[in-house]
N, C-alpha and C positions, 0 to 999 in steps of 0.2 A: 504494497499499500504504498502510501506516502504522497510525497508529488505536490505538486500546485494548487491541487483543490483541496489537500489537507492544510496547506501552505495560507491560502485565505482564511480559513477556520482557526488559524493556530492562535493570532491574539488572542481569543476570546479564550480559550482553553486556559490561558495564562494563573497563574494563582493571585493576579489583581481583581479575580472572576471572582475569589474566595477572600478577596480583602475584609479584616475584621479588624475593626476598632471599635475599644468601649462594647464587645460583644453585639456589634450590628451589622450586618451582613454589605458589602455593599459590590453590586452585580452591575457592571456595566453593560450600556445597552449599544448599539450600532450608532449610534450618536455621539455618544461618550468615547466608544474608539476612534470614530473619522473627525472630530472637532474637539475633540478632550472634555473636562469640565469648566464649564464659564460659568455657570451660577455660585451664589453663598450659601446653595443648602447642603452641599458639602464640605466639611470641617476640613479636611485631608486633600482637597482637589488640586492643590499643588505637588504633593507629592504623587497623587494617582495619575496627573498629566506628566512628570516627569517619568513615571515609569513606563507608561504608555510609551513614550519618546523613544525610549532607550528600548522596549519591544519592538517597536516599528520599525528600528536603527538597525537592530541584532537580524528582524527576519529579512530586511534588505541586501546584508551584509552574507548572510547566509543560502538566501538564493541565488545571490554570485557565485557562489564557488560551488551550488547543489542543488539539484530539484527538492532536495529533503528536510525539512525545517523541523529539527529535532530543538527542543527547548530543554535539553539536559545541562547545555552551558549556560543558559539564560542567567539563572542566582548568582552564578560566581561572578560573572560579566555586568550586572547590576550592582554586587557588592565592591567590586572595583570600582565602579565609578561613582558609588557612593564614600568610598575609601579617599578618591580623590577628589570630595567636595566636601569632606572633613578636612584632609590638610592644608586645602584650599581656607577651610571656617581658620585652623589654628593659625597660619601666617598672617591671616585681615584680621585676627585678634576676636572674631564673632563667634567661637564655639561656641558659647551657652546656647544662643539662639539658633544654631545648627542642631547643637543635642535634644534643643525644646522640639525645632521642627521633624525629625528623624529618629526618633526613640521608639518609635512604634515598629522599624524595621530593621533596626541596627540593633 
């Protein structure tokens, strides 16, 4: 199986679909995946938008190398990106803000 049909739906299957914050499950709609969260009804919209963008980039880069999009490497890629953001926050002396914002997934 695999291939492009699977890759079109792969982003929906991300752990983002089961994002849990304060025991409230947030399930992205197709509109959220395409356009992001842009209203103020979701407290973690910045985090969700960032994760969706990283996932889209991951899908794009993976498709360039192969027809199969496997998300086995996505969690480590995301954590590497967040680690880079954390290092930037330390350098900029904004680590308190970073820790507050990203505490749910770091």
